[in-house]
DSSP file (Angstrom, degrees, kcal/mol; ACC not computed):
  #  RESIDUE AA STRUCTURE BP1 BP2  ACC     N-H-->O    O-->H-N    N-H-->O    O-->H-N    TCO  KAPPA ALPHA  PHI   PSI    X-CA   Y-CA   Z-CA
    1    1 A M              0   0    0      0, 0.0    25,-2.7     0, 0.0     2,-0.4   0.000 360.0 360.0 360.0 125.7   80.4   62.1  137.7
    2    2 A K  E     -A   25   0A   0     23,-0.2     2,-0.4    25,-0.1    23,-0.2  -0.978 360.0-177.6-125.4 127.1   80.8   58.8  135.9
    3    3 A T  E     -A   24   0A   0     21,-2.6    21,-3.7    -2,-0.4     2,-0.5  -0.978  15.2-148.5-128.1 135.0   78.0   57.1  133.9
    4    4 A Y  E     -AB  23  14A   0     10,-0.6    10,-2.4    -2,-0.4     2,-0.4  -0.862  17.5-163.4-104.0 131.1   78.2   53.8  132.1
    5    5 A W  E     -AB  22  13A   0     17,-2.8    17,-2.7    -2,-0.5     2,-0.7  -0.944  20.7-139.6-115.3 130.8   76.0   53.4  129.0
    6    6 A N  E     - B   0  12A   0      6,-3.4     6,-1.0    -2,-0.4    15,-0.1  -0.813  22.9-173.6 -82.6 118.9   74.9   50.3  127.1
    7    7 A I        +     0   0    0     -2,-0.7   116,-3.3    13,-0.4     2,-0.4   0.472  55.1  88.6 -95.9  -5.7   75.3   51.6  123.5
    8    8 A S  B    S-G  122   0B   0    114,-0.2     2,-0.2     2,-0.1     4,-0.2  -0.809 103.3 -12.1 -93.6 140.5   73.8   48.6  121.7
    9    9 A G  S    S+     0   0    0    112,-0.5     2,-0.1    -2,-0.4   111,-0.0  -0.487 132.0   6.5  66.9-141.1   70.1   48.8  121.3
   10   10 A K  S    S-     0   0    0     -2,-0.2     2,-0.9   111,-0.2    -2,-0.1  -0.481  86.5-107.4 -73.0 145.5   68.5   51.6  123.4
   11   11 A L        +     0   0    0    105,-0.4     2,-0.3    -4,-0.1    -4,-0.2  -0.681  55.9 163.0 -78.3 103.6   70.9   53.9  125.2
   12   12 A N  E     -B    6   0A   0     -6,-1.0    -6,-3.4    -2,-0.9     2,-0.2  -0.900  39.9-112.3-124.9 152.1   70.6   52.9  128.8
   13   13 A T  E     -B    5   0A   0     -2,-0.3     2,-0.3    -8,-0.2    -8,-0.3  -0.561  32.2-166.4 -80.1 146.0   72.6   53.4  131.9
   14   14 A I  E     -B    4   0A   0    -10,-2.4   -10,-0.6    -2,-0.2     4,-0.0  -0.883  26.1-120.7-125.4 163.2   74.2   50.3  133.5
   15   15 A K  S    S+     0   0    0     -2,-0.3     2,-0.3   -12,-0.1    -1,-0.1   0.816  85.5   9.5 -73.1 -30.4   75.8   49.9  136.9
   16   16 A E  S    S-     0   0    0    -13,-0.0    -1,-0.1   -12,-0.0   -13,-0.0  -0.931  92.2 -68.5-144.7 168.5   79.3   48.9  136.0
   17   17 A W        +     0   0    0     -2,-0.3    -2,-0.1     4,-0.0   -13,-0.0  -0.273  45.9 175.7 -58.2 137.7   81.7   48.7  133.1
   18   18 A Q    >   -     0   0    0     78,-0.1     3,-1.3    -4,-0.0    -4,-0.0  -0.977  44.6 -81.4-135.8 151.0   81.0   46.1  130.4
   19   19 A P  T 3  S+     0   0    0      0, 0.0    78,-0.2     0, 0.0     3,-0.1  -0.197 115.0  16.0 -54.5 145.0   82.9   45.5  127.2
   20   20 A N  T 3  S+     0   0    0     76,-2.3   -13,-0.4     1,-0.2     2,-0.2   0.739  94.4 131.2  61.3  29.3   81.8   47.9  124.5
   21   21 A C  E <   - c   0  97A   0     -3,-1.3    77,-0.8    75,-0.6     2,-0.5  -0.538  59.6-115.3 -95.1 167.1   80.0   50.3  126.7
   22   22 A W  E     -Ac   5  98A   0    -17,-2.7   -17,-2.8    -2,-0.2     2,-0.7  -0.943  20.1-154.7-105.8 125.4   80.4   54.0  126.7
   23   23 A I  E     -Ac   4  99A   0     75,-2.7    77,-2.8    -2,-0.5     2,-0.7  -0.893   9.6-164.1 -93.5 114.1   81.9   55.6  129.9
   24   24 A Q  E     -Ac   3 100A   0    -21,-3.7   -21,-2.6    -2,-0.7     2,-0.5  -0.890   6.6-174.0-101.7 124.4   80.7   59.2  130.2
   25   25 A V  E     -Ac   2 101A   0     75,-3.0    77,-1.9    -2,-0.7     2,-0.4  -0.965   2.0-176.8-119.4 123.4   82.8   61.3  132.7
   26   26 A T  E     - c   0 102A   0    -25,-2.7    77,-0.2    -2,-0.5    79,-0.1  -0.974  68.4 -12.3-121.9 135.5   81.8   64.8  133.5
   27   27 A C  S    S-     0   0    0     75,-2.8    -1,-0.2    -2,-0.4    76,-0.2   0.904  84.1-157.2  44.4  56.7   83.8   67.1  135.8
   28   28 A P        -     0   0    0      0, 0.0     2,-0.1     0, 0.0    -1,-0.1  -0.301   6.3-132.0 -63.1 145.0   86.1   64.3  137.1
   29   29 A T     >  -     0   0    0      1,-0.1     4,-2.4     4,-0.0     5,-0.2  -0.423  32.1 -99.7 -80.3 166.6   87.9   64.7  140.4
   30   30 A E  H  > S+     0   0    0      1,-0.2     4,-2.7     2,-0.2     5,-0.2   0.919 126.0  50.9 -51.5 -46.9   91.6   64.0  140.8
   31   31 A Q  H  > S+     0   0    0      1,-0.2     4,-2.5     2,-0.2    -1,-0.2   0.872 109.9  48.2 -70.5 -34.4   90.8   60.6  142.2
   32   32 A E  H  > S+     0   0    0      2,-0.2     4,-2.4     1,-0.2    -1,-0.2   0.865 110.7  51.9 -68.9 -34.1   88.4   59.7  139.4
   33   33 A Q  H  X S+     0   0    0     -4,-2.4     4,-2.0     2,-0.2    -2,-0.2   0.943 113.5  44.5 -63.0 -47.9   91.0   60.8  136.8
   34   34 A Q  H  X S+     0   0    0     -4,-2.7     4,-3.0     2,-0.2     5,-0.2   0.934 110.2  54.8 -64.4 -46.0   93.6   58.5  138.6
   35   35 A E  H  X S+     0   0    0     -4,-2.5     4,-3.2     1,-0.2     5,-0.3   0.940 108.7  49.7 -45.0 -54.6   91.0   55.7  138.8
   36   36 A L  H  X S+     0   0    0     -4,-2.4     4,-1.8     1,-0.2     6,-0.6   0.898 111.9  47.2 -57.1 -41.8   90.5   55.9  135.0
   37   37 A E  H  X S+     0   0    0     -4,-2.0     4,-0.6     1,-0.2     5,-0.4   0.891 117.9  41.6 -73.9 -36.6   94.2   55.8  134.3
   38   38 A E  H  < S+     0   0    0     -4,-3.0    -2,-0.2     3,-0.2    -1,-0.2   0.863 117.0  46.0 -79.2 -34.9   94.8   52.8  136.7
   39   39 A T  H  < S+     0   0    0     -4,-3.2    -2,-0.2    -5,-0.2    -3,-0.2   0.900 128.8  22.3 -70.7 -45.0   91.7   50.8  135.7
   40   40 A Y  H  < S-     0   0    0     -4,-1.8    -1,-0.2    -5,-0.3    -2,-0.2   0.319  99.8-123.0-108.3   5.8   91.9   51.0  132.0
   41   41 A N     <  +     0   0    0     -4,-0.6    -4,-0.2     1,-0.2    -3,-0.2   0.870  46.0 172.8  51.6  42.1   95.7   51.8  131.7
   42   42 A I        -     0   0    0     -6,-0.6    -1,-0.2    -5,-0.4     5,-0.1  -0.619  45.7 -96.5 -78.0 135.5   95.0   55.0  129.8
   43   43 A P    >>  -     0   0    0      0, 0.0     3,-1.3     0, 0.0     4,-0.8  -0.275  34.3-130.2 -56.0 137.6   98.2   57.1  129.2
   44   44 A D  H 3> S+     0   0    0      1,-0.3     4,-1.6     2,-0.2     3,-0.2   0.811 103.3  59.5 -71.9 -24.4   98.2   59.6  132.0
   45   45 A Y  H 3> S+     0   0    0      1,-0.2     4,-2.8     2,-0.2    -1,-0.3   0.752  91.5  70.4 -70.6 -19.8   98.8   62.6  129.8
   46   46 A F  H <> S+     0   0    0     -3,-1.3     4,-1.7     2,-0.2    -1,-0.2   0.959 104.9  39.9 -56.9 -53.3   95.5   61.9  127.8
   47   47 A I  H  X S+     0   0    0     -4,-0.8     4,-1.6    -3,-0.2    -1,-0.2   0.922 114.7  52.1 -63.9 -47.5   93.4   62.9  130.9
   48   48 A S  H  X S+     0   0    0     -4,-1.6     4,-0.9     1,-0.2     3,-0.4   0.913 108.1  51.4 -64.3 -41.7   95.6   65.9  131.8
   49   49 A D  H  < S+     0   0    0     -4,-2.8     3,-0.5     1,-0.2    -1,-0.2   0.860 107.4  52.7 -59.5 -37.6   95.4   67.3  128.2
   50   50 A I  H  < S+     0   0    0     -4,-1.7    53,-0.3     1,-0.2    -1,-0.2   0.810 104.7  56.4 -68.5 -29.0   91.7   67.1  128.2
   51   51 A S  H  < S+     0   0    0     -4,-1.6     2,-0.4    -3,-0.4    -1,-0.2   0.734  83.3  98.2 -76.5 -20.3   91.6   69.1  131.6
   52   52 A D    ><  -     0   0    0     -4,-0.9     3,-1.5    -3,-0.5    51,-0.1  -0.557  67.5-153.0 -71.7 118.6   93.6   71.9  129.9
   53   53 A T  T 3  S+     0   0    0     -2,-0.4    -1,-0.2     1,-0.3    33,-0.1   0.810  92.1  50.5 -65.7 -26.2   90.9   74.5  128.9
   54   54 A D  T 3  S+     0   0    0     33,-0.1    -1,-0.3     2,-0.0     2,-0.1   0.250  77.9 133.5 -92.9  15.1   93.1   75.8  126.1
   55   55 A E    <   -     0   0    0     -3,-1.5     2,-0.1    -6,-0.2     3,-0.1  -0.413  54.4-125.3 -69.3 142.3   93.9   72.5  124.6
   56   56 A R        -     0   0    0     -2,-0.1     2,-0.2     1,-0.1    -1,-0.1  -0.435  28.4 -94.5 -82.4 156.5   93.5   72.5  120.8
   57   57 A A        +     0   0    0     -2,-0.1     2,-0.3    11,-0.1    13,-0.2  -0.472  66.6 141.2 -62.9 132.5   91.3   70.1  118.9
   58   58 A R  E     -D   69   0A   0     11,-1.5    11,-2.9    -2,-0.2     2,-0.4  -0.991  48.3-120.3-164.9 172.6   93.4   67.1  117.8
   59   59 A Y  E     +D   68   0A   0     -2,-0.3     2,-0.4     9,-0.2     9,-0.2  -0.991  30.6 174.8-122.2 133.5   93.9   63.4  117.2
   60   60 A E  E     -D   67   0A   0      7,-2.9     7,-3.3    -2,-0.4     2,-0.4  -0.985  15.1-160.5-139.7 151.4   96.5   61.3  118.9
   61   61 A Y  E     +D   66   0A   0     -2,-0.4     2,-0.3     5,-0.2     5,-0.2  -0.998  17.7 164.8-130.6 130.3   97.4   57.6  119.0
   62   62 A D  E >   -D   65   0A   0      3,-2.4     3,-2.4    -2,-0.4    -2,-0.0  -0.874  66.4 -21.6-153.6 118.5   99.5   56.0  121.7
   63   63 A D  T 3  S-     0   0    0     -2,-0.3     3,-0.1     1,-0.3    -2,-0.0   0.872 126.9 -47.0  53.5  43.1  100.0   52.4  122.7
   64   64 A G  T 3  S+     0   0    0      1,-0.3     2,-0.3    30,-0.0    -1,-0.3   0.265 114.8 119.1  83.2 -12.6   96.8   51.3  121.0
   65   65 A W  E <   -D   62   0A   0     -3,-2.4    -3,-2.4    29,-0.1     2,-0.5  -0.636  51.2-153.1 -88.6 144.8   94.9   54.1  122.6
   66   66 A M  E     -DE  61  93A   0     27,-2.6    27,-2.8    -2,-0.3     2,-0.5  -0.942   8.9-169.5-115.5 129.3   93.2   56.6  120.4
   67   67 A L  E     -DE  60  92A   0     -7,-3.3    -7,-2.9    -2,-0.5     2,-0.5  -0.979   5.8-179.9-122.2 126.3   92.5   60.2  121.8
   68   68 A I  E     -DE  59  91A   0     23,-2.3    23,-3.0    -2,-0.5     2,-0.6  -0.990   9.3-163.5-119.7 124.5   90.3   62.7  119.9
   69   69 A I  E     -DE  58  90A   0    -11,-2.9   -11,-1.5    -2,-0.5     2,-0.3  -0.947   9.0-174.4-112.1 120.3   89.9   66.2  121.5
   70   70 A L  E     - E   0  89A   0     19,-3.0    19,-2.5    -2,-0.6     2,-0.6  -0.799  23.0-134.3-105.2 153.5   87.0   68.2  120.2
   71   71 A R  E     - E   0  88A   0     -2,-0.3   -15,-0.0    17,-0.2   -14,-0.0  -0.958  31.7-169.0-102.6 122.8   86.3   71.7  121.1
   72   72 A I  E     - E   0  87A   0     15,-3.0    15,-2.4    -2,-0.6    65,-0.1  -0.834  27.2 -93.2-117.4 154.3   82.6   72.0  121.9
   73   73 A P  E     + E   0  86A   0      0, 0.0    35,-0.3     0, 0.0     2,-0.3  -0.289  44.8 173.7 -64.1 144.5   80.4   75.0  122.4
   74   74 A Y  E     - E   0  85A   0     11,-2.4    11,-2.6    32,-0.1     2,-0.6  -0.978  24.6-144.7-152.3 139.8   79.8   76.2  126.1
   75   75 A V  E     - E   0  84A   0     -2,-0.3     9,-0.2     9,-0.2     3,-0.1  -0.937  11.0-168.0-109.3 122.3   78.0   79.2  127.5
   76   76 A K        -     0   0    0      7,-3.3     2,-0.3    -2,-0.6    -1,-0.2   0.967  68.2 -28.1 -72.3 -55.8   79.8   80.5  130.6
   77   77 A E    >   -     0   0    0      6,-0.2     3,-2.3     1,-0.1    -1,-0.3  -0.821  49.7-135.6-166.7 123.3   77.2   82.9  131.9
   78   78 A I  T 3  S+     0   0    0      1,-0.3    -1,-0.1    -2,-0.3     6,-0.1   0.830 107.4  55.4 -51.6 -39.3   74.6   84.8  129.8
   79   79 A R  T 3  S+     0   0    0      3,-0.1    -1,-0.3     4,-0.1     2,-0.0   0.590  87.2 105.9 -72.6 -12.3   75.4   88.1  131.8
   80   80 A S  S <  S-     0   0    0     -3,-2.3     4,-0.1     1,-0.1    -3,-0.0  -0.346  80.1-125.2 -69.0 153.1   79.1   87.8  130.9
   81   81 A R  S    S+     0   0    0      1,-0.3    -1,-0.1     2,-0.1    -3,-0.0   0.877 111.9  27.6 -60.1 -40.9   80.5   90.2  128.3
   82   82 A T  S    S+     0   0    0      1,-0.1    -1,-0.3    -5,-0.1    -6,-0.2  -0.665  74.3 162.0-120.6  72.2   81.7   87.1  126.4
   83   83 A P        +     0   0    0      0, 0.0    -7,-3.3     0, 0.0     2,-0.5   0.707  53.7  77.1 -68.0 -22.2   79.3   84.3  127.3
   84   84 A Y  E     +E   75   0A   0     -9,-0.2     2,-0.2    -8,-0.1    -9,-0.2  -0.790  54.3 133.9 -97.1 131.7   80.2   82.0  124.4
   85   85 A T  E     -E   74   0A   0    -11,-2.6   -11,-2.4    -2,-0.5     2,-0.3  -0.831  44.0-112.7-150.5-173.1   83.3   79.9  124.4
   86   86 A T  E     -E   73   0A   0     -2,-0.2   -15,-0.1   -13,-0.2    -2,-0.0  -0.956  21.3-164.5-131.1 155.3   84.4   76.3  123.6
   87   87 A V  E     -E   72   0A   0    -15,-2.4   -15,-3.0    -2,-0.3     2,-0.2  -0.946  29.8 -97.4-134.5 155.8   85.8   73.6  125.9
   88   88 A P  E     -E   71   0A   0      0, 0.0    15,-0.5     0, 0.0     2,-0.5  -0.511  27.9-167.9 -75.7 141.5   87.6   70.4  125.2
   89   89 A L  E     -EF  70 102A   0    -19,-2.5   -19,-3.0    -2,-0.2     2,-0.5  -0.999  15.2-150.3-122.9 122.7   85.7   67.1  125.1
   90   90 A G  E     -EF  69 101A   0     11,-3.1    11,-2.2    -2,-0.5     2,-0.6  -0.793  10.1-165.9 -93.9 130.8   88.0   64.1  125.1
   91   91 A I  E     -EF  68 100A   0    -23,-3.0   -23,-2.3    -2,-0.5     2,-0.5  -0.956  10.1-174.4-117.9 116.9   87.1   60.9  123.4
   92   92 A I  E     +EF  67  99A   0      7,-3.3     7,-3.1    -2,-0.6     2,-0.3  -0.911   8.3 173.3-119.7 128.7   89.4   58.0  124.4
   93   93 A H  E     +EF  66  98A   0    -27,-2.8   -27,-2.6    -2,-0.5     2,-0.3  -0.978  15.4 160.2-136.5 144.7   89.1   54.5  122.7
   94   94 A K  E >   - F   0  97A   0      3,-1.8     3,-2.8    -2,-0.3     2,-0.2  -0.780  68.3 -56.2-158.9 125.5   90.9   51.2  122.7
   95   95 A R  T 3  S-     0   0    0      1,-0.3   -31,-0.0    -2,-0.3   -30,-0.0  -0.160 127.8  -3.2  49.6 -99.2   89.3   48.0  121.5
   96   96 A D  T 3  S+     0   0    0     -2,-0.2   -76,-2.3    -3,-0.1   -75,-0.6   0.180 115.7  91.2-111.1  21.3   86.3   47.6  123.8
   97   97 A V  E <   +cF  21  94A   0     -3,-2.8    -3,-1.8   -77,-0.2     2,-0.4  -0.953  45.0 171.9-112.5 118.3   86.8   50.6  125.9
   98   98 A T  E     +cF  22  93A   0    -77,-0.8   -75,-2.7    -2,-0.5     2,-0.4  -0.975   7.1 174.4-134.1 124.6   85.2   54.1  124.9
   99   99 A I  E     -cF  23  92A   0     -7,-3.1    -7,-3.3    -2,-0.4     2,-0.4  -0.984  16.0-161.9-128.3 128.0   85.4   56.9  127.4
  100  100 A T  E     -cF  24  91A   0    -77,-2.8   -75,-3.0    -2,-0.4     2,-0.4  -0.967  11.8-170.8-112.1 134.9   84.3   60.6  127.0
  101  101 A V  E     +cF  25  90A   0    -11,-2.2   -11,-3.1    -2,-0.4     2,-0.4  -0.987  12.0 167.2-127.2 125.8   85.8   63.1  129.4
  102  102 A C  E     -cF  26  89A   0    -77,-1.9   -75,-2.8    -2,-0.4   -13,-0.1  -0.990  27.1-153.6-139.1 131.8   84.6   66.7  129.7
  103  103 A N  S    S+     0   0    0    -15,-0.5     2,-0.4    -2,-0.4   -77,-0.1   0.278  81.2  63.3 -85.6   8.7   85.6   68.9  132.6
  104  104 A F  S    S-     0   0    0    -16,-0.2     2,-0.8   -17,-0.0   -77,-0.2  -0.981  84.1-122.8-132.7 143.0   82.4   71.1  132.1
  105  105 A E        -     0   0    0     -2,-0.4     2,-0.4   -79,-0.1    -2,-0.1  -0.808  45.2-171.1 -76.6 110.5   78.7   70.2  132.4
  106  106 A T     >  -     0   0    0     -2,-0.8     4,-1.6     1,-0.1     3,-0.2  -0.893  36.7-135.9-116.9 144.8   77.5   71.2  128.9
  107  107 A N  H  > S+     0   0    0     -2,-0.4     4,-2.6     1,-0.2     5,-0.2   0.825 103.8  63.5 -60.9 -31.7   74.1   71.4  127.4
  108  108 A M  H  > S+     0   0    0    -35,-0.3     4,-2.9     1,-0.2    -1,-0.2   0.946 105.0  43.2 -63.4 -43.7   75.4   69.6  124.2
  109  109 A M  H  > S+     0   0    0      2,-0.2     4,-2.3     1,-0.2    -1,-0.2   0.883 114.1  50.0 -74.2 -30.4   76.2   66.4  126.0
  110  110 A L  H  X S+     0   0    0     -4,-1.6     4,-2.6     2,-0.2    -1,-0.2   0.951 115.6  45.5 -64.1 -46.4   72.9   66.4  128.0
  111  111 A D  H  X S+     0   0    0     -4,-2.6     4,-3.1     2,-0.2     5,-0.2   0.889 109.8  54.3 -62.9 -45.3   71.2   67.0  124.6
  112  112 A F  H  X S+     0   0    0     -4,-2.9     4,-2.4    -5,-0.2    -1,-0.2   0.930 111.6  43.8 -54.8 -51.4   73.3   64.3  122.9
  113  113 A V  H  X S+     0   0    0     -4,-2.3     4,-2.2     2,-0.2    -2,-0.2   0.972 115.7  48.4 -60.0 -51.7   72.2   61.7  125.5
  114  114 A S  H  X S+     0   0    0     -4,-2.6     4,-2.2     1,-0.2    -2,-0.2   0.906 111.4  49.2 -52.4 -49.8   68.6   62.8  125.4
  115  115 A F  H  X S+     0   0    0     -4,-3.1     4,-2.3     1,-0.2    -1,-0.2   0.922 111.8  47.3 -60.1 -47.2   68.4   62.8  121.7
  116  116 A Q  H  X S+     0   0    0     -4,-2.4     4,-1.6     1,-0.2     6,-0.6   0.825 110.6  53.6 -68.5 -29.2   70.0   59.3  121.4
  117  117 A Q  H  < S+     0   0    0     -4,-2.2    -1,-0.2     2,-0.2    -2,-0.2   0.888 110.3  47.1 -67.5 -41.3   67.6   58.0  124.1
  118  118 A K  H  < S+     0   0    0     -4,-2.2    -2,-0.2     1,-0.2    -1,-0.2   0.844 107.1  56.8 -71.9 -30.6   64.6   59.4  122.1
  119  119 A R  H  < S-     0   0    0     -4,-2.3    -1,-0.2    -5,-0.2    -2,-0.2   0.902  90.1-160.2 -61.7 -41.6   66.0   57.8  118.9
  120  120 A G     <  +     0   0    0     -4,-1.6    -3,-0.1    -5,-0.2    -4,-0.1   0.564  60.6  99.2  75.3  11.1   65.9   54.5  120.7
  121  121 A E        -     0   0    0     -5,-0.5  -112,-0.5     1,-0.2  -111,-0.2   0.561  65.7-154.2-110.2  -8.4   68.4   52.8  118.3
  122  122 A G  B     -G    8   0B   0     -6,-0.6     2,-0.3  -114,-0.2  -114,-0.2  -0.241  39.1 -59.4  62.8-160.6   71.8   53.0  120.2
  123  123 A F        -     0   0    0   -116,-3.3  -114,-0.2     1,-0.1     3,-0.1  -0.865  27.7-136.7-120.1 152.0   75.0   53.0  118.1
  124  124 A T  S    S-     0   0    0     -2,-0.3     2,-0.3     1,-0.2    -1,-0.1   0.905  83.9 -30.8 -70.4 -43.8   76.2   50.4  115.6
  125  125 A D  S  > S-     0   0    0     -3,-0.1     4,-1.7  -118,-0.0    -1,-0.2  -0.885  76.6 -77.0-160.6-174.2   79.8   50.7  117.0
  126  126 A Y  H  > S+     0   0    0     -2,-0.3     4,-2.4     1,-0.2     5,-0.1   0.749 125.8  59.3 -73.3 -21.9   82.2   53.2  118.6
  127  127 A V  H  > S+     0   0    0      2,-0.2     4,-2.9     1,-0.2     5,-0.3   0.965 106.2  48.2 -65.6 -50.6   82.8   54.9  115.2
  128  128 A D  H  > S+     0   0    0      1,-0.2     4,-2.2     2,-0.2    -2,-0.2   0.901 110.7  50.4 -54.8 -45.0   79.1   55.6  114.9
  129  129 A M  H  X S+     0   0    0     -4,-1.7     4,-1.8     1,-0.2    -1,-0.2   0.937 112.7  46.6 -57.0 -50.8   79.0   57.0  118.3
  130  130 A I  H  X S+     0   0    0     -4,-2.4     4,-2.1     1,-0.2    -2,-0.2   0.876 111.3  49.8 -65.6 -37.3   82.0   59.3  117.6
  131  131 A F  H  X S+     0   0    0     -4,-2.9     4,-2.4     2,-0.2    -1,-0.2   0.899 109.2  52.4 -68.1 -38.3   80.7   60.5  114.3
  132  132 A R  H  X S+     0   0    0     -4,-2.2     4,-2.3    -5,-0.3    -2,-0.2   0.823 107.1  54.5 -61.6 -33.9   77.2   61.3  116.1
  133  133 A L  H  X S+     0   0    0     -4,-1.8     4,-2.8     2,-0.2    -2,-0.2   0.947 109.5  47.5 -63.2 -49.6   79.3   63.4  118.7
  134  134 A F  H  X S+     0   0    0     -4,-2.1     4,-2.3     1,-0.2    -2,-0.2   0.897 111.9  49.0 -59.5 -42.1   80.8   65.4  115.8
  135  135 A L  H  X S+     0   0    0     -4,-2.4     4,-2.2     2,-0.2    -1,-0.2   0.910 112.1  47.8 -64.0 -43.1   77.4   65.9  114.3
  136  136 A C  H  X S+     0   0    0     -4,-2.3     4,-2.6     1,-0.2    -2,-0.2   0.925 111.9  51.4 -61.2 -46.9   75.9   67.0  117.7
  137  137 A S  H  X S+     0   0    0     -4,-2.8     4,-2.4     1,-0.2    -1,-0.2   0.938 109.8  48.8 -60.9 -44.3   78.9   69.4  118.1
  138  138 A A  H  X S+     0   0    0     -4,-2.3     4,-2.4     2,-0.2    -2,-0.2   0.931 111.6  50.9 -64.5 -42.8   78.4   70.9  114.6
  139  139 A V  H  X S+     0   0    0     -4,-2.2     4,-2.1     1,-0.2    -2,-0.2   0.930 110.3  47.6 -56.5 -52.3   74.6   71.4  115.4
  140  140 A W  H  X S+     0   0    0     -4,-2.6     4,-2.5     1,-0.2    -1,-0.2   0.852 109.1  54.4 -59.4 -39.3   75.3   73.1  118.6
  141  141 A Y  H  X S+     0   0    0     -4,-2.4     4,-2.9     2,-0.2     5,-0.2   0.925 109.5  48.2 -58.2 -43.4   77.9   75.4  116.9
  142  142 A L  H  X S+     0   0    0     -4,-2.4     4,-2.2     1,-0.2    -2,-0.2   0.906 110.8  50.6 -63.4 -36.9   75.3   76.4  114.4
  143  143 A K  H  X S+     0   0    0     -4,-2.1     4,-1.8    -5,-0.2    -1,-0.2   0.944 112.6  47.2 -65.5 -46.6   72.8   77.1  117.2
  144  144 A R  H  X S+     0   0    0     -4,-2.5     4,-2.3     1,-0.2    -2,-0.2   0.905 110.2  52.0 -63.8 -44.6   75.3   79.3  119.1
  145  145 A L  H  X S+     0   0    0     -4,-2.9     4,-2.5     1,-0.2    -1,-0.2   0.864 106.6  53.5 -62.4 -35.3   76.3   81.2  115.9
  146  146 A K  H  X S+     0   0    0     -4,-2.2     4,-2.4    -5,-0.2    -1,-0.2   0.941 109.9  48.1 -57.6 -50.5   72.6   81.9  115.3
  147  147 A Q  H  X S+     0   0    0     -4,-1.8     4,-2.3     2,-0.2    -2,-0.2   0.887 112.8  48.2 -56.4 -45.8   72.4   83.4  118.8
  148  148 A I  H  X S+     0   0    0     -4,-2.3     4,-2.4     2,-0.2    -1,-0.2   0.926 109.8  52.4 -64.2 -46.1   75.5   85.4  118.3
  149  149 A S  H  X S+     0   0    0     -4,-2.5     4,-2.8     1,-0.2    -2,-0.2   0.902 108.7  50.0 -57.4 -47.1   74.2   86.7  115.0
  150  150 A T  H  X S+     0   0    0     -4,-2.4     4,-2.2     1,-0.2    -1,-0.2   0.904 110.2  52.0 -63.0 -40.0   70.8   87.8  116.7
  151  151 A L  H  X S+     0   0    0     -4,-2.3     4,-2.0     1,-0.2    -1,-0.2   0.905 109.3  47.5 -65.2 -36.2   72.8   89.6  119.3
  152  152 A I  H  X S+     0   0    0     -4,-2.4     4,-2.1     2,-0.2    -2,-0.2   0.881 111.4  52.0 -68.0 -39.3   74.9   91.5  116.7
  153  153 A D  H  X S+     0   0    0     -4,-2.8     4,-2.0     1,-0.2    -1,-0.2   0.861 110.6  48.5 -57.5 -38.2   71.7   92.4  114.8
  154  154 A K  H  X S+     0   0    0     -4,-2.2     4,-2.1    -5,-0.2    -2,-0.2   0.879 110.5  49.9 -74.7 -32.0   70.2   93.7  117.9
  155  155 A A  H  X S+     0   0    0     -4,-2.0     4,-1.7     2,-0.2    -2,-0.2   0.843 110.8  50.6 -64.0 -37.7   73.4   95.8  118.7
  156  156 A K  H  X S+     0   0    0     -4,-2.1     4,-2.2     2,-0.2    -2,-0.2   0.905 109.0  51.8 -73.1 -36.4   73.4   97.2  115.2
  157  157 A H  H  X S+     0   0    0     -4,-2.0     4,-1.7     1,-0.2    -2,-0.2   0.937 109.1  50.3 -60.6 -47.0   69.7   98.2  115.7
  158  158 A N  H  X S+     0   0    0     -4,-2.1     4,-2.4     1,-0.2    -1,-0.2   0.817 108.9  51.8 -64.9 -30.5   70.5   99.9  118.9
  159  159 A L  H  < S+     0   0    0     -4,-1.7    -1,-0.2     2,-0.2    -2,-0.2   0.866 106.7  54.0 -70.7 -37.2   73.3  101.8  117.3
  160  160 A D  H  < S+     0   0    0     -4,-2.2    -2,-0.2     1,-0.2    -1,-0.2   0.892 112.8  44.0 -60.4 -36.4   71.0  103.0  114.6
  161  161 A Q  H  < S-     0   0    0     -4,-1.7     2,-0.3     1,-0.3    -2,-0.2   0.962 132.0  -6.1 -73.7 -53.5   68.6  104.3  117.1
  162  162 A E     <  -     0   0    0     -4,-2.4     2,-0.8    -5,-0.1    -1,-0.3  -0.994  56.2-141.0-148.2 133.0   71.1  106.0  119.4
  163  163 A V        +     0   0    0     -2,-0.3     2,-0.3    -3,-0.2    -4,-0.1  -0.868  47.2 131.6 -99.1 113.9   74.9  106.3  119.7
  164  164 A N     >  -     0   0    0     -2,-0.8     4,-2.4     1,-0.1     5,-0.2  -0.905  69.7 -91.6-145.7 169.6   76.0  106.2  123.3
  165  165 A N  H  > S+     0   0    0     -2,-0.3     4,-2.1     1,-0.2     5,-0.2   0.874 122.9  54.8 -50.4 -45.9   78.6  104.2  125.2
  166  166 A E  H  > S+     0   0    0      1,-0.2     4,-2.4     2,-0.2    -1,-0.2   0.908 110.1  44.6 -63.1 -46.3   76.3  101.5  126.1
  167  167 A S  H  4 S+     0   0    0      1,-0.2    -1,-0.2     2,-0.2    -2,-0.2   0.907 113.2  52.4 -64.1 -41.4   75.3  100.8  122.5
  168  168 A L  H  < S+     0   0    0     -4,-2.4    -2,-0.2     1,-0.2    -1,-0.2   0.885 109.1  48.3 -61.8 -38.1   78.9  101.0  121.4
  169  169 A I  H  <        0   0    0     -4,-2.1    -1,-0.2     1,-0.3    -2,-0.2   0.908 360.0 360.0 -67.7 -43.3   80.0   98.5  124.0
  170  170 A G     <        0   0    0     -4,-2.4    -1,-0.3    -5,-0.2    -2,-0.2   0.524 360.0 360.0 -58.3 360.0   77.1   96.2  122.9
């Protein structure tokens, strides 16, 4: 799924790429990845690094292209024994091209777009957008940590009441 956003003024979708717009790519197919590489001449390993779920957060610069990989909070499935994890979000930038790539549909990115649209101001430039993504990620980390803390407190309370296998596993 590829969405083009006009980032000056109010955050609105546009039909095709324009200089200084934001291209948001979520769960790209092989064909979309190849299209990004060919259309914008992005180094091929940038996209493949982002698709690696174990990729570490980092900054890289190659041939004028900047790659920032953030680890952002993601909830796999609430019923899972370990529902909370992180996934890579890639931010790729060169002059008038800014692209974010995430191989998972996350609540954080949906919230980021929604909040920026409510704000109605857009971004001053790509640096402003990147810093706002960092801030949004930090807010979501705090939200998830609070949820984990609540689960730990509940498990402690259950252990205080009764010690059994289910309480210990919790």
